[in-house]
C-alpha positions, 0 to 999 in steps of 0.5 A: 560616595558623594551626594551627587552619586546618591541623588543619581541612584535615587533618580534611577530607582524612582524611574524604574519603579514608575515603569514597573507600576505602569507595566503592572497596570497595563497587564491588569487591564488586559485579559489573561492569555487564552481567556475568552473575550466578551465576544466569545462568551456571547457567541457561546451563550447563543450556541448553547441556546441554539443547542437546547432548541435543536435538542427539543426538536429531536435534532441531536446532530444539530445540537451536537454541532452547537454544543461542540462549538460552545465548548471549544470556546468556553471549555467549562463544565456546563458546555462539556456536560451538554456536549457529552450528552449529545455524543451519547445520543448519537452513539458516540459512546467512546467520545462521550465518556472521554468528554465527560471525564474531561469535565470532571478534571476541569479545575475549579475557578475562583468565583465560578457560578454555582452550577459548575460543581453540579455539572462536574458531578452530573458528568461523572454519573453519566460517564459511569453509566456509559462505561458498561455500554461501550463494546469491545473488538478483539482482532486475532490474526491467524497464520501471521508470518514470523517477523511480519509487521501487520498494519491494521485499521478500523474504519480507516484509522490505524490502531497500535500494534500493541492493541492487536489481539486484545479487546479494544473499545469502539462505538457500537455499530458496523466497523470495517477492519482492514489488515495489510501484511506485505502484499496481502490485504484482508477486509471484513465488517464487524457489527458491535452491539452495545456492551458486548465483546466480539472476536474476529479472526482474520487469516493473513496467509498469502493464499487465503485471499484467493477465490475458492471458486477460481478454476485450477490452472491445469483445468480449462474454465468451464464453457457455457453449454449452448442453448438447446435446439428447439424441437424440429417442426413436424413434416408432412408425408407425401401422401398428404400432398398427393391425396389432397392435391388429387382430390382438388384436381379431380374435384375440379374435373368433376365440376367442369365436366358436370357443367359441360354435361348439363350444357350438352343435355340442355342443347339436345333437349332444345332440339328434340320434339318430345321423346324423338330427337333428330340426328342433329342432336345425337352429338349433343346427347352423346357428349352429354353422356360422356361428360356425365361419366367423366364427371362421376369418375372425377368426383369418385377420384376426388373422394379417393384422393381425400382419403389418401390425404387423411391417411398421410396426415395420420402418418406424418412424422417429425423432421428429426425422425425422417430426413427432410425432403429436398426442395422441389415444387411438390406434386402437381395435377393439371387439367387440359381440354382437347378436341376429343375430350378432357385429360389430366397431366401432373407430376408426383 
């Protein structure tokens, strides 16, 4: 090989070496892929302070949100430890234990701060303390048809078919279990206390979901009984109307004729001289006696009518015991005056 060829090869090697050095310098100055930027780190520090302030005020929900965002940025033991603590405070025991165990598996970074190993140890202790507090739920399906593929959800989240019939870990509290087998859907709510295992049996037979109180097809549905009729209003005996009507009428007659008798007696007295009365006063005297007699009879009949009326009140009966009387004007009594005297007219 001549000298010219050797020189060209050396030139190519020098240029290749220079290019590799430039690339190495550029890569060394750039952050590693996935490593938080300075802005990310500053944001995470602010979120950690915010979480501490909210925790001190008892706002565990706000602290959880702050620590969750900080851990999403940094993913280091210190942020994961605080996140796991707040999840446990909120009753999210399953999520808290998963977060804390994840902290213990974070790799050791060369040059990391001294509080990172301490955070891993604390996370392991908390995870061990939370484990016995997590309750379990065992779902048992009864009358499951052969070859059926049930779909089971707990709080809207589908669970694996392999976990049906075995204790499955859940957070403490109320949970809604929904089982769907073909066209049959069953729902139930289960309350899980901390540290306990509960078993819930769900009958998935096709007729299990029918309402037991539903009337049979061959029986008409029960009808509502009509409301009881109010007791009939009591009716009055006809003796009441006759008696008190007569008493009123005869009382009026007695009063009118009494006034007339008094008037005639006064006229006759004015025409008499002492104990002697001229013939001109004889009609007034006779009329006074007649009206007085009628008045006395009228008051007597009025008293008798009142007695009849009281007897009618005592013998009154309800409408249900005696047919109601047909509509009529009822008994009536009238008084008329004629040229020869006074008379009564009426209908009973």
